[in-house]
N, C-alpha and C positions, 0 to 999 in steps of 0.2 A: 508247545507253548500255548498258554491261555491268556488272553488279554481281557482285563476287566472293562466292561462297557456299561453304559446307562441308556435305557430306552424307555420312553413313556414313564419316567420317574422310578423305574425299577432297575436293579443291577443284574447283569448276567455276564457271560463270557463268550468270546469268539476265538477262533484259531487264527494263525498267521495269514490265512487266505481270506479272512473276513467272514467265514461261515460261522453262524451262531451254533455253538456246541452245547451251551447251557443257557436256556432261554431266560431273558430278564424276568426275575420273579422275586428278588430279595430287596428288602427295604434298605439294607446297607450290606456291604461286602468288602473283603480285602483282596489284594492281589494274591496269586498263588505263590507259595514258597514251600519247597520240599514236598511237592505233590498235593498239598492241601491248601484250602482257602477258608477263612472265617466268614460265615454268613449269618445274617440276622433274620430269624423266623419267629413270628408270634412273640416278639419282645425279648427273645433270648438269642445268644450266639452259639452256633455249633460249627462243624467243619465238613466241607464236601471234598470229594476227590475230583480229578480232572474230567470225569464223565458226569459229574453232578450228583453222584450218590452221596447221601448223608452218612458219613463215616463216624462222626462223633456227634451224637444227638444234641440239639440246642438246649443247653441247661445252664449256660453261664450268663451273668449280667454283662460281661465284656470279655473279649478274647483278642489276643495278639496273634501275629503270624508265627509259624514254626521256624526256628533256627536251631541248628545242632540237635534236631530231633525233639525239641521242647518248645512248648508255647505257654505263655503266662495267661491265666484266666482269673476272672474276678467273680466271687460269689459273696453276697451280703457285705460288700464294702471292703473285703480283704482279698488278697491275691495269692495265688500259688501256681504251680506248674503241672502240666500234663504231658504225657508222651503221645506218640502218634496213634495209639489205640484208644486214647481218651482217658487212660488210667492216671490218677494223681501220682506224681513222683515226689511231691513235697507236701507238707501241711499247707492249709489255706490260711496263713496267718501273717502275711507280709502286708505292710502299708502300701508299698509300691514295689514294682519289679522292672527289670530291664531284660533285654534279649540275651540269650546265650550266645556268646562269641568267644572264640578260643577256649571253649569248654567250660567257661565260668559265666555266672550272671550276677550282677549287682542287685541286692535286695535291701529294702529299708524296713527296719523293725522298731517297735516302740522301745524307748529307753527312759524310764521314769516319765517325766513330763515332756521329754523331747523325743527324738528319734536318732538312730544311728544306721549307717550303711555298711554292709559287708558283702562278701561274695560266696556263693554256693557252687558246688560242683553239680554234675548231671544227676547225681543220686539225691541231691537236696542236702548234702552235708556241707558244713561251713569249711571252705578252703581258706578263707581269710575272715576272721571273726569281725562282727559289726563294731567299728571303732571310728568311722569317718562321719563327718557332718553331711557329706553327700558323696556320690560316686557315679561313674558313668561306665559304659561298656568297654571291654578290652578291645584294642585294635593294635595289630603289629606287636603283640606281647605286652603292651602297657595300657594302664587305665588311669584316667584322671580322677583324683579324689580331693575332697575339700576338708581342710583342717582349720577350724576357726573361720577366718574370712579368706584364706588363701588356698589356691589349688596347686597340687603337685602331681606326680605320677608314681604308681607302684608297678612292680612286676607281678607275675602270677604266684609268687611265694608270699606276696604281701609286703615285700621290702620296698621302702620308699627310695626309688632310684633317682628321682628328680625332686628335690625338697620343695615343699609348699612355698610359693613365692609369687604366684600369678593371680590376678583378679579373675581371669577366666582362662580355661584351658580346654581346648577341643581335642577330638580324637586324632590319632596319627593316621595320615594318608600319604602314600608315596614317600614314606620315611620322615615326614615333617608334620608338626602339629602347630596349629594357630593358637597363640596365647595373647592375652591382654595384660599390660602392666599399668600401674598407677591409677587403679580405681575405675569407676564407671565411665569416666570421660577420658580415660587413658588411651594409650596407643597399642596397636596390634602389630605383632611380628610372628616369626616362625622359628621353632626350635627343632633340633634333631633328637635322636633317642638318648643322647648323653645329657640333654638339657642345654646344650650350647645354642646360643642365639645365632642361627645361620642367616636369617634375613632379619635385619634390625627392626625393632618396634618403631615404625614411622608412619603407619597408616591409621586412619580413623575407623575403617572397617575392612573386612576381608572375608573370603570364602575359604573353606578347606581346599587343599590340593585335590584335583581329580584329573586323571589322564595326564599328569605331569604339569598341569597349569592351575594357577589360582587367580582369582580376581581380587584386586586390592583398590581401596579408595583413598585418594589424597585430595584434600579440598573438596571439590564438588564432582570430580570425575573418577571413573574407574579405569584401571589398566589391567592387562593380563600379563602375569609374570611366570617365568620358569622357576625351577627349584634352586637356582642360584640367586634369584631375586631380579633377574634382568627381564625387561619387557619382551614378550615374544614377537610383538609387532609394534611399530611406532604409531600407535593410534590410541585415542582415549574414547571412552564410551560413557553414556549416561546411566547405565545400569550394569550389574554384574551378570555373568553367564557361566555355564558349566560345560566343559568339554567331556565328551565320551566318544569312544570310537573315532577320535580325530576330528569331530565336528561339534560346533556349539550353536545353539539358537541365538539369533541376534536381531533386535528390532531396528529397522531403518525406516524413518518416516512413517511410523505407525503400522508397519507390516513386518512379520517375522520371516527371516530366511536363515540359512545355515552357513557358518564361516569355518574355514579350515585354519590350521595353526600358522599359516603364512598370511592370514588376513583376507584371503580371497573368499567372496561370497559364492560358494559352489552350488547352493540352492537359492535361487533369487528370492528376495523378500516378497511374499505373496499371501502369507497366512495371518490370521488375526491373533494367533498365539501359537506356541509350540514348546514341546518339552524335549528331553534328551533322547539320543539313540540308544536302544538296548537291543542286542542281537539283530542289528541292521534295520530296525523299525523305530520311528518316532511318532508320537501322537501330535496332531496339529489341529488347529481350530479354523473352521471355515464358516463365517457367520456365527451362528450359535452351535454349530455341529462339530463333532469330533471324528476325524479319520486318521489313517496312518500312512506315512510316506516311507519309501526306501531311501537309500543314500544318494540316489540320482535325483531325488525330489519327486519321483513318480508316486501318485496316490494309489497305493496297493490295496487299501481298505477304504472304500468310499466314505465320505463324511456324512454318515447317516445317524450316528449316535449323539447323545447329548454331551456337550462339553461339561465335565464335572470337575471343578477345580480341586475338590478334596481327593478324588481318585488320582488326579494328575500329581498332586503334591505327595501322595503316598508312594506312587510309582517312582517319582524322582528321588525322594528321601531313601527309599529302600535300595535303589540301584546305585546310590552314591555313598551309602553308609555301611553296607553289609557285603562282604565277599562270602558267598554262601558255600559252606562245606556240605557234602552229603551227610545225612543223619546217620548216627552210629547204629541205632536199634529201632525197632518198630514199637 
């Protein structure tokens, strides 16, 4: 495991024990995914392996992480995909791209004076031709697509299985997807794979489900609910949080601790900020520094790195949006 860290304004990587494996030297960098990480060198992005060897030379204006053996990269304002040896597997002619999930990726291409979104397979061939006004990644076999002003869901054959009817439609997590009805100031609820409203639209805001729990907002406070819509604990909170590995960061009187699903603070509030647990470790902020704790609250990597919110956001987003499959080919 390699953890992205920042020291003296540069990015590098340490292992689970806190030993620096790849010295801080990059102007910007991504977390590791499928054995590679995107790094910024002399104004261009390339990819390193877990030992810090440059495997794909820095020649891209921008690069995303690898998923399903593919990464999207930008050259001259257009996007395309490469494999893990750095070879292009599609043309570089997309306006924008999404990650490969479930073996497909959403891409946006010019269409007259506008643009349309479709889905390509790992060879770069269209599995679902560009026909939507917008599209998002597949999760649990379904992808949200936009037709006119409404969102619905398609399956991997391109069949519309949940007709466009929502103002917003998020990805499926834990069998449910968060949707918004009745426009920008409408209400949020959750549907299942058949499109049935399982948790009625009654909230002003919500998070996706993660670890069987979602945060929902009514009036000015947040609650944590299970997949039936019932509160998991009889308590309201000033802000949302995310459960992973049975714990969630929670701010109490200006300090962050970690709560279990019974509402017990199992790691007492003592940190200035904190993110989610992944593989038994969570990044926490002490003063302006970043360290890592284990699930007992013990500081296993001392807080000696810079707290970098962008890296923390990337780490949180990646670990709550992608279930990573091993890549098919090199």
